[in-house]
C-alpha positions in Angstrom: -75.2 41.8 53.5 -73.6 40.2 56.5 -74.4 36.6 55.5 -72.9 37.1 52.0 -69.8 38.8 53.5 -69.3 35.8 55.7 -69.7 33.4 52.7 -67.1 35.3 50.7 -64.6 35.1 53.6 -65.3 31.4 53.9 -64.8 30.7 50.3 -61.5 32.7 50.4 -60.3 30.9 53.4 -60.9 27.4 52.0 -59.4 28.0 48.5 -56.2 26.2 47.8 -53.0 28.3 47.7 -51.6 28.9 44.2 -48.5 26.8 43.4 -45.3 28.9 43.2 -43.2 28.3 40.0 -39.5 28.0 40.3 -37.7 30.7 38.4 -35.9 29.8 35.2 -32.5 30.5 36.8 -33.1 28.0 39.7 -34.3 25.3 37.2 -31.3 25.7 35.0 -28.9 25.6 38.0 -30.5 22.4 39.2 -30.1 20.9 35.6 -26.4 21.8 35.6 -25.8 20.2 39.0 -27.6 17.0 37.9 -25.5 16.9 34.7 -22.3 17.4 36.5 -23.2 14.5 38.9 -24.0 12.1 36.1 -20.8 12.9 34.2 -18.7 12.6 37.4 -20.2 9.2 38.1 -19.6 8.1 34.5 -16.1 9.4 34.0 -14.4 9.1 37.5 -14.1 6.5 40.0 -15.5 7.0 43.5 -12.9 7.6 46.2 -13.1 7.0 49.9 -16.3 8.2 51.6 -17.9 8.8 48.3 -15.4 11.5 47.0 -14.7 11.7 43.3 -11.2 11.0 42.0 -9.7 12.6 38.9 -9.3 10.9 35.5 -7.7 7.4 35.4 -4.2 7.0 34.2 -5.5 5.5 31.0 -7.7 8.6 30.5 -4.8 10.9 31.1 -2.5 9.1 28.6 -5.3 9.2 26.0 -5.8 13.0 26.5 -2.0 13.5 26.1 -2.3 12.4 22.4 -1.0 9.4 20.4 2.2 7.6 21.7 3.4 6.9 18.2 4.6 9.9 16.1 4.8 9.1 12.4 7.4 11.8 11.7 10.2 11.5 14.3 12.9 14.2 14.0 15.9 12.1 14.8 17.0 8.4 14.6 19.4 6.1 16.2 20.1 2.6 14.8 21.2 -0.5 16.7 21.9 -4.0 15.4 24.3 -6.0 13.2 26.2 -6.0 10.0 23.0 -5.5 8.0 22.5 -2.1 9.5 26.2 -1.4 9.0 25.9 -2.0 5.3 28.6 -4.7 5.5 29.8 -6.0 2.0 27.3 -3.7 0.3 29.9 -1.4 -1.3 33.0 -3.5 -1.3 34.3 -6.8 0.0 34.7 -7.3 3.7 34.1 -3.6 4.6 31.3 -1.8 6.5 29.4 0.8 4.3 27.2 2.8 6.7 26.4 5.3 4.1 24.1 2.8 2.4 22.5 1.5 5.6 18.8 1.0 5.3 18.3 2.8 8.6 20.6 5.9 8.7 22.5 6.0 5.4 22.9 9.0 3.2 23.2 7.3 -0.2 20.7 8.8 -2.6 20.0 5.5 -4.3 19.1 3.7 -1.1 17.1 6.5 0.5 17.4 5.3 4.0 14.7 5.6 6.5 16.5 8.6 8.0 16.6 10.3 4.5 12.9 9.5 3.9 11.9 10.9 7.3 14.2 13.7 7.9 15.4 14.7 4.4 19.0 14.3 3.3 20.6 17.3 5.1 19.0 16.6 8.5 19.6 12.9 8.1 23.3 13.6 8.1 23.2 15.5 11.4 20.3 13.9 13.3 20.9 10.2 12.8 23.4 7.8 14.4 24.4 4.3 13.7 25.6 2.2 16.7 25.2 -1.3 15.0 28.3 -3.4 14.8 29.2 -6.2 12.3 28.9 -9.5 13.9 26.8 -8.4 16.8 24.4 -10.7 18.5 21.7 -10.0 21.0 24.2 -10.0 23.9 25.6 -6.8 22.6 22.3 -5.1 22.2 22.1 -3.7 25.8 25.3 -1.8 25.4 24.2 -0.5 21.9 20.9 0.7 23.4 22.8 2.5 26.1 24.8 4.4 23.4 21.7 5.1 21.4 19.9 6.6 24.4 22.7 9.1 24.9 21.7 10.6 21.5 18.2 11.3 22.9 16.7 10.1 19.6 12.9 10.3 18.9 13.2 6.9 17.1 15.5 3.9 17.5 15.6 1.2 15.0 16.5 -2.5 15.9 17.5 -5.3 13.6 19.2 -8.1 15.5 19.2 -11.9 15.6 20.5 -13.2 12.4 23.9 -13.8 14.0 22.4 -15.6 17.0 21.1 -18.2 14.5 24.1 -18.1 12.1 26.6 -20.1 14.1 29.3 -22.7 13.2 26.8 -25.3 14.5 23.1 -25.3 15.1 23.9 -26.6 18.6 25.4 -23.3 19.7 22.6 -21.0 18.6 21.5 -18.6 21.2 18.7 -20.2 23.2 15.3 -18.6 22.8 14.9 -18.0 26.6 18.3 -16.1 26.5 17.3 -14.1 23.5 14.2 -13.0 25.3 16.0 -12.0 28.5 18.6 -10.0 26.6 16.1 -8.2 24.4 14.0 -7.4 27.6 17.2 -6.0 29.2 17.9 -4.0 26.1 14.6 -2.4 26.2 15.0 -1.6 30.0 18.4 -0.1 29.2 16.8 2.3 26.7 13.9 3.1 28.8 16.1 4.0 31.7 17.6 6.9 29.8 15.2 7.6 27.0 11.7 6.8 28.2 9.9 8.5 25.4 11.9 7.3 22.4 9.9 5.2 19.8 11.3 1.9 18.8 10.9 0.1 15.4 11.8 -3.5 15.5 12.6 -5.3 12.4 12.0 -9.0 12.2 14.9 -11.4 11.5 15.4 -12.2 7.7 14.4 -15.5 6.4 17.6 -17.5 6.4 16.0 -20.5 4.6 15.1 -18.3 1.7 18.7 -16.9 1.7 20.0 -20.5 1.3 17.5 -21.5 -1.4 18.1 -18.1 -3.3 21.9 -17.9 -2.9 22.7 -21.6 -3.7 21.7 -20.9 -7.3 24.9 -18.9 -7.7 28.1 -20.9 -8.1 30.3 -18.1 -6.9 28.1 -17.5 -3.8 28.4 -21.2 -2.8 32.1 -21.0 -3.0 32.2 -18.0 -0.7 29.9 -19.7 1.7 32.4 -22.6 2.0 34.7 -20.0 3.8 32.4 -20.5 6.8 29.6 -18.0 6.4 26.6 -18.9 8.5 27.5 -22.6 8.6 24.5 -23.6 10.6 22.3 -22.7 7.5 24.6 -22.4 4.5 27.2 -25.1 5.3 27.2 -27.9 2.6 24.7 -25.9 0.6 24.0 -28.6 -2.0 23.6 -31.3 0.6 19.8 -32.4 0.5 20.3 -35.4 2.8 18.1 -35.9 5.9 20.6 -34.5 8.3 21.3 -31.4 6.4 17.5 -30.8 5.9 16.9 -31.3 9.6 19.7 -28.9 10.5 18.3 -26.1 8.2 14.8 -26.7 9.5 16.1 -26.3 13.1 17.9 -23.0 12.3 14.6 -21.8 10.6 12.5 -22.8 13.6 15.0 -20.8 15.8 14.6 -17.6 13.6 10.8 -17.9 13.8 11.1 -18.2 17.6 13.3 -15.2 17.7 10.8 -13.2 15.7 8.0 -14.3 18.2 10.2 -13.0 21.0 10.7 -9.6 19.3 6.9 -9.3 18.7 6.0 -10.2 22.2 8.4 -8.0 24.0 7.8 -5.1 21.8 4.0 -5.5 22.3 4.5 -4.8 26.0 6.1 -1.4 25.3 3.5 1.3 24.3 6.2 3.1 22.2 7.4 0.0 20.4 6.3 -1.1 16.9 7.2 -4.5 15.4 7.3 -4.8 11.7 4.7 -7.7 11.8 7.2 -10.0 10.1 7.5 -7.9 7.0 11.3 -8.3 6.6 11.0 -12.1 7.2 8.2 -12.3 4.7 10.0 -10.3 2.0 10.5 -12.4 -1.1 13.9 -11.2 -2.0 15.9 -12.4 -4.9 19.6 -12.5 -5.9 19.3 -8.9 -7.1 19.0 -7.7 -3.4 22.1 -9.7 -2.2 25.6 -8.5 -2.0 27.6 -9.7 -5.0 30.6 -10.3 -2.7 29.1 -12.8 -0.3 25.5 -13.7 -1.4 24.4 -13.3 2.2 24.3 -9.6 3.3 21.9 -7.1 1.4 23.5 -5.2 -1.4 22.5 -1.6 -2.3 19.2 -2.8 -3.7 18.5 -4.9 -0.7 19.3 -2.0 1.6 16.8 0.1 -0.3 14.1 -2.5 0.0 14.6 -2.7 3.7 14.3 1.2 3.9 11.0 1.0 2.0 9.6 -1.6 4.5 10.7 0.4 7.5 9.3 3.7 6.2 6.0 2.1 5.4 5.7 0.5 8.8 7.0 3.7 10.7 4.5 6.0 9.0 1.6 3.8 9.0 -1.5 5.1 10.9 -1.9 1.7 12.7 0.8 -0.8 13.8 0.9 -4.1 11.7 -1.6 -6.6 12.6 
């Protein structure tokens, strides 16, 4: 009996201890800790001494939602005679009620009417464009627009910078760029969250080739309208051809500036050259000067703007 008892105690002493199992609660807690650690290392940068920083600025902006709203509730317009509706209703007179941007005319159905509805367009849109304006006047117009606290600002400028008495005095491209950048800074200083829709400068070469088919239009052009492009409309000699080509090159350069500067602002959308590329005919031109858009032309500009402003993605 004694020997067997000793043997039993020996076997008991030498047997390995049973492995204790972790409770489900402990295991789950460790899994959560591990998951949090992986997520933190993937989504945040490491700060000093290994501490984790919060989301990056880019992540915070993305979380705040899209920067381009497709249904702004108020609109301010800046630019030149096209946006004022000059010569669209009668000769040598502004007609802002048919403006493509902020007009109230039911036939044109401006961008404001399409976005806000007729009643709200009359009270929540403002037109600060001025006939004859060049890019040099744009900073002041932007300052006025900013005071309205609009959700969207439309810009159409540049035609008068190319339409001069001589191609030699067109606004230099570098000046055009500096002034457009200054205009955007002027707006951002007072209205940092306003969206900006920038129209391309119209195709002045097409304007010449289309308008010169009308005898009355050519007679009106002789009064001095956009002489750098439209002067001596029937002259097809080398000098005239070279002059028109120079003006067209300048318009293309202006549009490149508008595109480039706009691309640097996250709340700015350029039309992708849609207005420049539009194949307008004499039906879209003013019957008083064959230069400015008439009612039909204003309506086409409104259609283009509405399409670009409400698109899910900016033009390529």
